[in-house]
VEXSEKE-120007 format. One line per field, with one value per residue (C-alpha): residue number from 1; residue in one letter; x, y, z. Coordinates in pm, whole numbers, plus 32768, in hexadecimal, padded with zeros to 4 digits. Example, Ala and Ser with C-alpha at 12.3 -4.5 7.8 and 13.67 -1.06 7.14 Angstrom:
REM VEXSEKE-120007
num 1, 2
residu A, S
x 84CE, 8557
y 7E3E, 7F96
z 830C, 82CA
END
This chain:
REM VEXSEKE-120007
num 1, 2, 3, 4, 5, 6, 7, 8, 9, 10, 11, 12, 13, 14, 15, 16, 17, 18, 19, 20, 21, 22, 23, 24, 25, 26, 27, 28, 29, 30, 31, 32, 33, 34, 35, 36, 37, 38, 39, 40, 41, 42, 43, 44, 45, 46, 47, 48, 49, 50, 51, 52, 53, 54, 55, 56, 57, 58, 59, 60, 61, 62, 63, 64, 65, 66, 67, 68, 69, 70, 71, 72, 73, 74, 75, 76, 77, 78, 79, 80, 81, 82, 83, 84, 85, 86, 87, 88, 89, 90, 91, 92, 93, 94, 95, 96, 97, 98, 99, 100, 101, 102, 103, 104, 105, 106, 107, 108, 109, 110, 111, 112, 113, 114, 115, 116, 117, 118, 119, 120, 121, 122, 123, 124, 125, 126, 127, 128, 129, 130, 131, 132, 133, 134, 135, 136, 137, 138, 139, 140, 141, 142, 143, 144, 145, 146, 147, 148, 149, 150, 151, 152, 153, 154, 155, 156, 157, 158, 159, 160, 161, 162, 163, 164, 165, 166, 167, 168, 169, 170, 171, 172, 173, 174, 175, 176, 177, 178, 179, 180, 181, 182, 183, 184, 185, 186, 187, 188, 189, 190, 191, 192, 193, 194, 195, 196, 197, 198, 199, 200, 201, 202, 203, 204, 205, 206, 207, 208, 209, 210, 211, 212, 213, 214, 215, 216, 217, 218, 219, 220, 221, 222, 223, 224, 225, 226, 227, 228, 229, 230, 231, 232, 233, 234, 235, 236, 237, 238, 239, 240, 241, 242, 243, 244, 245, 246, 247, 248, 249, 250, 251, 252, 253, 254, 255, 256, 257, 258, 259, 260, 261, 262, 263, 264, 265, 266, 267, 268, 269, 270, 271, 272, 273, 274, 275, 276, 277, 278, 279, 280, 281, 282, 283, 284, 285, 286, 287, 288, 289, 290, 291, 292, 293, 294, 295, 296, 297, 298, 299, 300, 301, 302, 303, 304, 305, 306, 307, 308, 309, 310, 311, 312, 313, 314, 315, 316, 317, 318, 319, 320, 321, 322, 323, 324, 325, 326, 327, 328, 329, 330, 331, 332, 333, 334, 335, 336, 337, 338, 339, 340, 341, 342, 343, 344, 345, 346, 347, 348, 349, 350, 351, 352, 353, 354, 355, 356, 357, 358, 359, 360, 361, 362, 363, 364, 365, 366, 367, 368, 369, 370, 371, 372, 373, 374, 375, 376, 377, 378, 379, 380, 381, 382, 383, 384, 385, 386, 387, 388, 389, 390, 391, 392, 393, 394, 395, 396, 397, 398, 399, 400, 401, 402, 403, 404, 405, 406, 407, 408, 409, 410, 411, 412, 413, 414, 415, 416, 417, 418, 419, 420, 421, 422, 423, 424, 425, 426, 427, 428, 429, 430, 431, 432, 433, 434, 435, 436, 437, 438, 439, 440, 441, 442, 443, 444, 445, 446, 447, 448, 449, 450, 451, 452, 453, 454, 455, 456, 457, 458, 459, 460, 461, 462, 463, 464, 465, 466, 467, 468, 469, 470, 471, 472, 473, 474, 475, 476, 477, 478, 479, 480, 481
residu M, G, S, S, P, E, Q, V, D, A, V, A, T, P, A, P, V, A, P, R, P, F, Y, R, R, P, S, L, W, F, V, V, V, V, L, A, V, L, A, V, L, A, V, G, R, I, E, D, A, T, A, P, P, P, E, P, V, A, K, A, P, T, A, V, E, V, M, P, I, P, K, G, I, V, R, S, V, L, R, A, E, G, T, L, R, A, V, R, R, E, F, L, T, F, E, Q, T, G, R, V, V, E, V, A, R, D, D, E, G, G, E, L, R, P, G, V, R, V, R, G, P, S, G, G, E, P, T, G, Q, L, L, A, R, I, D, D, R, D, Q, S, E, N, V, T, F, S, Q, V, S, V, A, Q, S, Q, Q, D, V, Q, A, Q, S, A, A, L, Q, Q, A, R, S, D, L, A, L, A, E, A, Q, L, R, R, T, E, E, L, Y, Q, N, G, D, A, S, M, A, Q, L, E, Q, S, R, A, A, V, N, A, A, Q, A, G, I, R, V, K, Q, A, S, L, E, A, S, R, A, G, V, Q, G, A, Q, A, K, L, G, Q, A, Q, V, Q, A, S, R, T, A, L, H, A, P, F, D, G, V, I, A, A, V, N, I, R, P, G, D, Y, S, G, P, G, Y, V, D, R, S, S, E, D, R, Q, L, A, T, A, P, V, V, L, V, D, P, T, E, F, E, A, T, L, D, I, P, A, F, E, A, G, R, I, K, P, G, Q, T, A, V, I, M, D, A, R, T, T, L, S, A, P, P, P, E, A, E, L, S, Q, M, P, V, S, F, G, K, V, F, S, V, A, Q, A, I, D, A, T, S, R, T, V, R, V, S, V, R, T, R, H, G, V, D, A, L, R, H, G, Q, F, V, S, V, I, L, I, T, D, E, R, Q, D, A, V, V, V, T, E, E, A, M, L, H, R, D, G, Q, V, F, A, F, V, V, E, G, S, P, P, V, A, R, R, R, A, L, E, L, G, L, E, S, V, R, S, A, E, V, L, S, R, L, K, A, G, E, L, A, V, T, V, G, R, H, R, L, T, D, G, A, P, V, I, I, A, R, Q, V, E, P, T, L, R, F, Q, Q, G, Q, P, T, P, G, S, P, A, P, A, V, A, P, G, E, R, R
x E58E, E68A, E65F, E6C0, E7D5, E6D7, E619, E74B, E7B4, E659, E65F, E7BF, E7BF, E726, E630, E6BB, E673, E5D0, E695, E600, E55E, E637, E553, E573, E6EC, E782, E884, E9BF, E973, E82B, E8E4, E9E3, E8D0, E829, E972, E9B6, E867, E899, E9ED, E95D, E84F, E94F, EA28, E8F4, E8A0, EA01, E9F9, E8A8, E92F, EA64, E9AF, E95E, E7EE, E707, E6B7, E576, E43F, E3BB, E253, E15C, E0BF, DF57, DE56, DD91, DC8A, DCD3, DC13, DC9E, DC64, DB64, DB04, D999, D88E, D871, D735, D6F1, D593, D496, D389, D23F, D0E6, CF9D, CE37, CDDD, CCA8, CC10, CC5D, CAF8, C9F4, C895, C7D2, C674, C571, C400, C3C1, C261, C1FF, C113, C0D7, C1A2, C0B3, C1AA, C30F, C382, C3DF, C511, C509, C4C3, C3A8, C475, C47B, C54C, C686, C7F8, C8C2, C7A7, C7F9, C703, C6E2, C6F9, C65D, C69E, C60E, C58C, C4C8, C4B6, C4D5, C579, C4EE, C3E8, C475, C36C, C231, C165, BFEF, BFBF, BE44, BE39, BF4E, BEA8, BD65, BE24, BEC7, BD78, BCDA, BE01, BDE8, BC77, BCCE, BDD3, BCDA, BBD3, BCD0, BD39, BBCC, BBA2, BCD2, BC37, BAF1, BBA4, BC6E, BB2C, BA93, BBC9, BBB3, BA44, BA9D, BBA3, BA9F, B9AE, BABF, BB05, B992, B975, BAA3, BA0D, B8C4, B97D, BA31, B8E5, B83C, B95C, B932, B7BC, B7F2, B8E1, B7DC, B6CE, B611, B653, B62B, B727, B668, B68F, B805, B830, B76A, B854, B983, B8F1, B8B9, BA2A, BA99, B9B3, BA3E, BBA2, BB4B, BAAA, BBEA, BCB3, BBC1, BBCE, BD4B, BD55, BC62, BD37, BE71, BDBA, BD48, BEAB, BF27, BE1A, BEA3, C000, BF7D, BEBE, BFF0, C0C3, BFCA, BFCC, C147, C13D, C03F, C113, C247, C187, C114, C277, C2EB, C219, C2E6, C453, C4F0, C650, C717, C823, C87F, C901, C8E9, C80A, C8E2, C7CD, C651, C5C5, C44D, C333, C1CB, C101, C221, C208, C323, C380, C497, C486, C4C2, C628, C74F, C847, C942, CA3A, CA54, CA40, C8FA, C86F, C8CA, C803, C6D2, C69F, C584, C661, C7D9, C85C, C9CD, CA8B, CB7E, CC61, CD37, CD9A, CE4B, CF18, CF2E, D071, D0ED, D266, D340, D395, D50E, D4E8, D3EA, D4F5, D565, D40E, D3A1, D275, D2B3, D396, D356, D298, D248, D0FD, D0AD, CFDE, D070, D071, D16E, D280, D233, D31C, D474, D47E, D46C, D579, D576, D500, D3B8, D375, D2D6, D1DA, D169, D04E, D10E, D098, D179, D11A, D19C, D1A9, D082, D0A9, D17E, D0DC, D197, D104, D177, D070, D097, D036, D0F1, D208, D1D0, D198, D075, D0E4, CFFA, D057, CF78, CF74, CEB9, CF92, CF32, CDE8, CD41, CE05, CDA8, CC77, CBDC, CC35, CD56, CE80, CFB8, D12F, D1C8, D337, D3A8, D4E3, D587, D6D9, D791, D8F3, D92F, DA59, DAD8, DBCD, DAE7, DB29, DA0E, D9B9, DA3C, DB9F, DB9C, DC13, DBD4, DCC7, DD23, DC62, DD19, DC9F, DD8C, DD97, DE88, DF0D, DFBB, E0FF, E251, E2C7, E2A7, E16B, E159, E04F, E09B, DFCF, DF5A, DEC0, DDA1, DD35, DBC3, DAF0, D97D, D8FC, D7D8, D77E, D818, D919, D9EB, DABA, DC32, DCF8, DE58, DF31, DE64, DE54, DD57, DDB4, DE77, DE0F, DD68, DD35, DBC7, DBB8, DCC9, DD2B, DCEE, DE06, DF10, E02C, E107, E1F4, E148, E16C, E029, DF9E, DE8B, DD81, DC82, DC5C, DAFD, DA82, D9F0, D877, D85B, D70F, D6DA, D800, D747, D68C, D596, D430, D31F, D25E, D146, D1CC, D266, D377, D476, D42C, D48B, D4C1, D3A1, D47C, D54D, D528, D604
y C66B, C5E2, C4C6, C4AA, C3C6, C2F2, C2A4, C239, C145, C0AC, C05B, BFD0, BEEE, BD92, BCF1, BBE1, BA70, B98A, B847, B6F4, B608, B4F1, B3CC, B429, B41A, B2B3, B288, B1C1, B0E1, B061, AFF6, AF3E, AE7B, AE0D, AD91, ACCC, AC1B, ABBC, AB2D, AA54, A9CB, A977, A8BC, A7F2, A787, A713, A642, A5A7, A549, A4A3, A3F2, A278, A21B, A1C0, A057, 9FE4, 9F9F, 9E3E, 9E38, 9D74, 9C44, 9C6D, 9B85, 9ADA, 99CF, 98C6, 97BC, 968F, 96A6, 9594, 94C3, 94B4, 9500, 965A, 96B9, 97EA, 9864, 9966, 99EB, 9A7C, 9AC3, 9A64, 99F9, 9891, 97FD, 96A4, 960A, 958B, 9690, 96DF, 9824, 9790, 9879, 9853, 9854, 98D6, 9A0E, 99E2, 99F5, 990E, 9820, 972A, 9723, 95C7, 9554, 9492, 932E, 93A8, 948A, 95C7, 96E9, 96C1, 9791, 97A8, 967F, 9582, 944C, 93E3, 92AF, 929D, 9198, 9030, 8ED8, 8F30, 905F, 9171, 928E, 92CD, 9358, 946B, 95B7, 96BB, 96E7, 9805, 9809, 9703, 96E3, 974A, 9659, 9543, 9572, 955E, 941E, 9389, 93EA, 9355, 9215, 91F7, 9230, 911F, 9030, 907D, 904B, 8F00, 8E8F, 8EF4, 8E22, 8CF9, 8D2C, 8D47, 8C12, 8B53, 8BD2, 8B66, 8A0D, 89F8, 8A64, 8952, 8857, 88D2, 88AE, 8749, 86F9, 879C, 86DE, 8592, 85E3, 8634, 84E3, 842A, 84EE, 84A1, 832B, 833F, 8401, 82F6, 81E9, 82B5, 82F2, 846C, 857A, 867A, 878A, 86D7, 86AD, 8820, 8877, 87A6, 884A, 89A4, 8948, 88EA, 8A31, 8AF4, 8A3F, 8A8E, 8BFE, 8BFE, 8B7C, 8C92, 8D96, 8D01, 8CFA, 8E6A, 8EBE, 8DFD, 8EB5, 8FFF, 8F9C, 8F3D, 908D, 912F, 907E, 90FC, 925D, 924B, 91C2, 92DD, 93DC, 932B, 933F, 94B2, 94E6, 941F, 94EA, 9629, 959E, 9537, 9699, 9703, 962B, 961C, 94C6, 9471, 9407, 9359, 930A, 944B, 955D, 968E, 97C5, 98CB, 98E4, 9A30, 99EB, 99BD, 994E, 9A6D, 9B05, 9B27, 9A8D, 9A3C, 9A61, 9BDC, 9BE8, 9B61, 9C4D, 9B98, 9CB5, 9BFD, 9ABD, 9B7D, 9C1E, 9ACB, 9A45, 9B61, 9B54, 99ED, 9940, 981C, 97E3, 9681, 961D, 94D5, 94EE, 93D4, 949D, 960C, 96F2, 9829, 992F, 99FA, 9B23, 9AFD, 9C15, 9BC5, 9BCB, 9ABB, 99E0, 9930, 9876, 97D7, 9697, 95AF, 949D, 9566, 9545, 9657, 969F, 9749, 97F5, 990F, 9A5D, 9AE0, 99D6, 9A76, 9BE7, 9C00, 9B69, 99F4, 990C, 980F, 96C6, 9612, 96D1, 9679, 952C, 95E4, 96C9, 967F, 9627, 9589, 94FA, 9508, 951A, 9624, 95D3, 96D3, 97FA, 98EF, 993A, 9A99, 9BC6, 9CAE, 9DF9, 9EC9, 9E25, 9D80, 9C3E, 9AD3, 9A0C, 98CF, 97D5, 96E1, 95BD, 94ED, 93C8, 93C3, 9465, 94E1, 94E2, 961F, 96CC, 979B, 980F, 997E, 9976, 9A5E, 9987, 9997, 989E, 983F, 97AA, 96D3, 971E, 9670, 9591, 9524, 93E7, 93B9, 951B, 95E0, 96E7, 983B, 98E3, 9A52, 9A67, 9A2C, 9AFA, 9C60, 9D3D, 9E5C, 9F0C, 9E11, 9CE7, 9BD1, 9B4A, 9AA2, 9A93, 993C, 98F8, 9835, 9806, 9804, 9900, 992B, 9A45, 9AAB, 9A79, 9B23, 9A3D, 9AC2, 99DC, 9957, 990B, 981C, 97ED, 98FC, 9901, 9A2A, 99AE, 98BA, 987A, 976A, 97A9, 9736, 9781, 981C, 977B, 9614, 9559, 9552, 969A, 9791, 98C4, 99F9, 9A55, 9B49, 9C54, 9C35, 9DA6, 9E08, 9D2B, 9D64, 9C63, 9BC9, 9C5F, 9B8C, 9AFB, 9A3C, 993D, 9995, 989E, 9798, 974F, 963D, 96A2, 96A7, 96A4, 96C8, 95A2, 94F0, 93AE, 93AA, 929E, 92BA, 92E4, 919B, 918F, 92B1, 92B0, 93A8, 93F5, 94F8, 965D, 9778, 9870, 99A3, 9934, 9A0F, 9A9C
z BEAE, BF97, C082, C1E6, C252, C312, C1D5, C10E, C219, C224, C0B0, C095, C1C6, C17E, C26F, C351, C2E1, C3DF, C424, C394, C48C, C517, C4A0, C32C, C328, C31B, C426, C40D, C532, C490, C356, C428, C4DF, C398, C309, C445, C436, C2C9, C31C, C42F, C347, C23B, C332, C3A8, C248, C208, C348, C2E5, C18C, C219, C33E, C316, C2C1, C3E7, C433, C373, C44A, C416, C38D, C460, C3B0, C33A, C3D2, C2BB, C288, C181, C0C4, C006, BE90, BE44, BD19, BCBB, BBBA, BB20, BA6A, B998, B9D7, B96A, BA4E, B9D9, BA63, B9C5, B9FA, BA40, B99F, B984, B832, B816, B86F, B7FB, B80F, B80F, B775, B724, B5AF, B5E7, B6A3, B7C6, B93A, BA18, BAC4, BB5E, BBDD, BC3E, BD99, BDFE, BE7F, BFDF, BF75, BF93, BEA0, BD68, BDA6, BD47, BDBD, BD9A, BCCE, BBC0, BAE4, B96A, B881, B8E8, B8AB, B752, B7CB, B6C2, B7BB, B908, BA4B, BA28, BA9F, BA46, B977, B8E8, B89E, B78E, B771, B603, B5AA, B673, B5B1, B46A, B4DD, B53D, B3EF, B333, B3FB, B39C, B22F, B23D, B2DA, B1CF, B0B9, B14B, B15A, AFEE, AF96, B046, AF88, AE3B, AE8B, AECD, AD88, ACC9, AD63, ACFC, AB9A, AB86, ABF7, AAEE, A9E8, AA54, AA3D, A8E3, A863, A8DF, A834, A6F1, A6F3, A727, A611, A523, A569, A52F, A3F0, A36E, A3BC, A311, A452, A45E, A360, A2E9, A3A0, A4EB, A4AA, A460, A595, A66F, A5D1, A611, A77F, A7A3, A706, A7E9, A91A, A8AF, A87F, A9D8, AA6F, A9CC, AA53, ABB1, ABA6, AB43, AC5A, AD52, ACE6, AD0A, AE68, AEC7, AE43, AF16, B047, AFFC, AFD0, B116, B1C9, B139, B1BC, B309, B311, B2C7, B3D9, B4CA, B46B, B4A8, B5F3, B651, B61A, B73F, B82E, B892, B8CA, B93B, B804, B8D8, BA3E, BAD5, BBD7, BBCA, BBA0, BB9A, BBB2, BB37, BB34, BC2D, BC02, BB74, BAAC, B935, B870, B70C, B60A, B612, B787, B76E, B735, B653, B635, B713, B7DA, B920, B8AF, B848, B99E, BA3A, B956, B8DE, B99C, BA0A, B9DD, B9FB, BA09, BA0A, BB32, BAC1, B9CD, B9D0, B8DC, B92A, B818, B819, B74F, B723, B693, B52C, B568, B672, B5BE, B4EF, B627, B65C, B5B1, B5DB, B6D8, B7C0, B932, B9E7, BB52, BBA6, BCEF, BD79, BD0D, BE72, BECF, BDFD, BE1D, BF4B, BF83, BF35, C05F, C0B9, C002, C13B, C12A, BFBE, C017, C0F1, BFD9, BEE3, BDA9, BC66, BB57, B9E8, B885, B779, B696, B57F, B511, B41F, B2DF, B2C6, B390, B41E, B367, B498, B5B7, B4E8, B5A8, B54A, B5DA, B691, B734, B848, B8AA, B9E5, BA7F, BBB9, BD02, BC73, BDCA, BE1E, BCD5, BC7E, BB37, BAFF, BBF8, BBBD, BBCA, BBA6, BAB6, BAB0, B963, B968, B81A, B848, B93E, B997, BA60, BB4C, BB15, BBEE, BC7E, BD16, BDCE, BDD6, BF3D, BEBC, BD7B, BD4E, BC1F, BBD6, BA94, B9C4, BA5B, BB3F, BC43, BD97, BEBB, BF1C, C066, C045, C0EA, C254, C2E6, C213, C114, C018, BEA9, BD9D, BC84, BB44, BAE3, B991, B9B1, B8E8, B921, BA08, BAF2, BBC7, BD0A, BC85, BB51, BAB2, BACD, B99E, BA1D, BB31, BC47, BCC3, BD92, BF03, BF08, C016, BF82, C05A, C085, C1A8, C1B0, C041, BFFC, C0EF, C053, BF5F, BEB5, BFB4, C0E5, C222, C2A6, C3CC, C387, C483, C3FE, C2F1, C26C, C189, C037, C013, BE9B, BDF2, BD03, BDA6, BDEF, BCA6, BD14, BC99, BD97, BDBC, BCBF, BBF4, BA99, BAED, BBFE, BD06, BCB6, BDA9, BD93, BD7E, BC56, BB25, BA1A
END
């Protein structure tokens, strides 16, 4: 089949190609602009590199507060909390069970209650002031019966003594009769039978004396037995009453008339339970003891005889007050009495006791107290306070102002004895130098400063003078290690 000329032309002729958009084809003028910008930037960098450096801006001095480095006393201390108790205390308990029939009154006729002072034995009296008594009628009857028995035994002794005296008289008479009969016999005026009869009378009198002596000894033994029974009865009767064993103050009264009480009514599982269940608790308020549990790794620093400061625990729970306020706080000074050699297996602590007779008017039995133990001391030491110290990268240092114009110089410190808020400086710092306290965190070595204020040091322990009437110098209540 042939094809028409129109068909041949349609196959051989290619389709026209559409022109590419203008924005996809990079133009020469755009390349020229980019090269020009790069050239300008390169020229600017060259000019900056060859230009002289700008004039440095002077740094403004830092305003600081300084304090002269003082000399004083530095003490290493430990702080612990514990319970304060009277050294001498008695949990008075009836040894017989019965109904309470009497609770004593105070000197003014008021009810016996905590805080009332009572009297112990004095002037040769066997017992102190009566505090309470249970029904003792049975014991009183036993005492009365024993007293009657003692009286009867004593009368028997008197009768036996009289009989012995009569027997001795009879012996003397028989011996006189024997001597007369012997004389008559020698003169032939008495027979042998009469002589033998006189001798028999003497022997009988001697035997009578021996019998009377044995009876007397038996009567005396009877008196001793009756007195022993009387003593037992009196002991039983005394167990129905509570008497003050010493001069003291009532700490607790847990009975009233009509209550039943006895040994089984007291819970002895702990001292606190005894305080709550014993009929009467009496304490001596002239000496107190604080019991402390010190971590075992710290206990090696504590020794008997070291000075201790005792105060109410609430005083030191917040930030410590200034030293000027210490004299206004209830403080008691004491000594370490004992340090246990055994470590508690549960708490890993060592029991330490501190005793005091100072300032006892402000102390109470059972009070929770804070105790500060002074374990070491340095006299006339160069001291840096916590306000001047900085701690960075395991180092301790301070900034000292020196020169004119003044600049801050960093001094690395070698410390000796450390307290919490002060430390002994062994080197690199001298007394009288001005240490920066306020503003020290903004300083670098050689930084210019302006002294805005200079304050005097208020060191704890600086004066080191004991409080009048106390065995130890005053200690700030917040000091601990």
